[in-house]
C-alpha positions as CSV (number, residue, x, y, z in Angstrom):
1,M,-1.8,-5.2,8.6
2,W,-2.5,-8.0,5.8
3,F,-3.5,-7.1,2.4
4,Y,-2.8,-7.9,-0.9
5,F,-2.8,-7.1,-4.3
6,F,-3.9,-9.1,-7.6
7,E,-1.1,-8.9,-10.3
8,F,-4.1,-8.1,-13.2
9,K,-5.3,-5.0,-11.4
10,V,-2.1,-3.8,-10.7
11,N,-1.1,-4.5,-14.8
12,A,-4.1,-2.7,-15.5
13,F,-2.9,0.5,-14.0
14,I,0.4,-0.1,-15.2
15,E,-1.2,-0.4,-18.9
16,A,-3.4,2.9,-17.9
17,F,-0.8,4.9,-16.6
18,G,3.0,3.8,-16.4
19,H,4.6,3.6,-13.6
20,E,3.2,6.9,-12.4
21,F,0.0,5.8,-9.7
22,C,0.3,4.9,-6.2
23,L,-0.8,1.6,-4.2
24,V,-3.0,2.9,-1.3
25,V,-3.1,0.0,1.9
26,H,-5.9,1.8,3.6
27,G,-5.5,0.9,7.6
28,S,-8.2,2.7,9.2
29,P,-12.2,4.4,8.5
30,L,-12.0,6.2,11.8
31,F,-8.2,8.2,11.2
32,D,-5.7,8.5,8.8
33,H,-3.4,5.3,8.8
34,A,-2.5,4.7,5.3
35,F,0.7,3.5,3.2
36,I,1.0,5.5,0.0
37,L,3.0,3.7,-2.4
38,P,4.5,5.0,-5.2
39,F,4.8,2.5,-8.0
40,K,7.7,3.5,-9.8
41,D,9.4,2.8,-6.0
42,F,8.2,-0.6,-5.6
43,K,8.0,-1.8,-9.2
44,D,10.9,-4.5,-8.3
45,F,9.4,-4.9,-5.3
46,F,6.5,-7.1,-6.4
47,S,8.1,-9.7,-8.7
48,A,6.3,-13.0,-10.1
49,D,8.2,-15.5,-8.0
50,L,6.6,-14.5,-5.3
51,L,2.7,-14.4,-6.7
52,D,0.5,-17.1,-5.0
53,Q,-2.0,-19.7,-6.4
54,N,-4.8,-16.7,-6.9
55,Q,-2.5,-14.4,-8.5
56,R,-2.0,-12.3,-5.7
57,W,0.8,-10.7,-3.8
58,V,0.2,-11.1,-0.2
59,C,1.9,-8.9,1.7
60,N,1.9,-7.4,6.0
61,I,2.6,-4.3,7.5
62,P,3.6,-5.5,11.2
63,A,2.3,-3.1,14.3
64,H,5.7,-0.5,13.8
65,H,5.1,0.2,10.4
66,E,8.9,-0.1,9.1
67,V,8.4,-3.0,6.7
68,I,6.4,-4.1,3.8
69,K,6.8,-7.8,4.0
70,L,5.9,-9.8,0.9
71,S,6.0,-14.0,1.0
72,Y,5.1,-16.8,-0.5
73,F,5.8,-20.3,0.3
74,G,8.9,-19.5,2.4
75,K,10.2,-17.0,-0.3
76,S,10.0,-13.5,1.2
77,K,11.5,-9.9,0.8
78,E,11.1,-6.8,2.9
79,R,11.6,-3.0,1.9
80,P,11.5,0.4,4.5
81,V,7.9,1.9,4.3
82,I,7.8,4.1,7.4
83,K,8.4,7.2,4.8
84,Y,5.3,6.1,2.9
85,H,3.0,6.0,6.5
86,N,0.3,8.8,5.8
87,A,2.2,10.3,3.0
88,F,-1.1,11.9,1.1
89,H,1.3,14.4,-0.3
90,L,2.2,12.1,-3.1
91,L,-1.5,11.6,-4.3
92,Q,-2.6,13.5,-7.1
93,G,-4.9,16.4,-5.9
94,V,-3.6,16.2,-2.4
95,S,-4.6,20.0,-2.2
96,D,-7.7,19.3,-2.0
97,Y,-7.1,16.6,0.7
98,E,-8.5,17.9,3.9
99,R,-10.2,15.8,6.7
100,P,-11.3,17.0,9.8
101,A,-10.3,15.4,13.2
102,P,-12.8,12.7,14.4
103,D,-15.0,13.8,17.1
104,I,-13.4,11.2,19.6
105,E,-16.6,10.8,21.9
106,S,-18.8,9.6,19.3
107,L,-16.6,6.8,18.3
108,L,-16.5,5.8,22.5
């Protein structure tokens, strides 16, 4: 799963919330498949030397969902993320989060 975060958007969240927010990587509109990344746990991961020419951190979480990989021009770093997969309890208002199971038959 490829995705990116713009530096200016992350900085806007830092200005508004300090390090008390989560980056959410949403992988599917059909079922729960997301990574909830508390920024305080990842703030040192997103370093300026790995920003691309568009001021983005371009990342990948391979199919086994074990690590997040950030890379740019031959430099890269990885961090385990399996414990953040579908970790909705890390979000504010999680008690309000209820999502019915999808009707699989209607999706076929």
